[in-house]
C-alpha positions, 0 to 999 in steps of 0.5 A: 108251907114248903114253898114258904120255907123255900122262899124264906131261905132262897138267896136268889131274887129271881127264885124268890119273885118266882115263888112269890107269884106261885104263893100269891096266886095260890093264896088268891085262888084259895081265898076266892074258893073260900069267899065265894065257893068258886074261883072268879074269873076277872078278864074275858078277852073277846075278839071278832077276828077269826083266831080260832080258840083264842077268840073267847078267853077267860082267865084270872089273875092269880092263875096268870101269876102261878103260870108266870111263877112256874115259868120263872122257876123253870127258867131259873133251873136251866140258866147258866150260873157263874162259877163260885170258888173254882179251884185252879 
């Protein structure tokens, strides 16, 4: 609910996109949990190259969306903003 209220009130498109990814990912995981009793993994990436722990990686789209949304929120929190109404 708090993220939804933040999304509703934000004027910034980057923040809105980030919150949409986080909320969408959370709802996707919740729907999987409710429907299947567990969160479904969608992609299984495998390689025969000796790359260590990345050789067998399983993830789902909802988790990727949450991570991308949080990364965008972190970026948005540290990006410089133009000065608005700066008094002389």
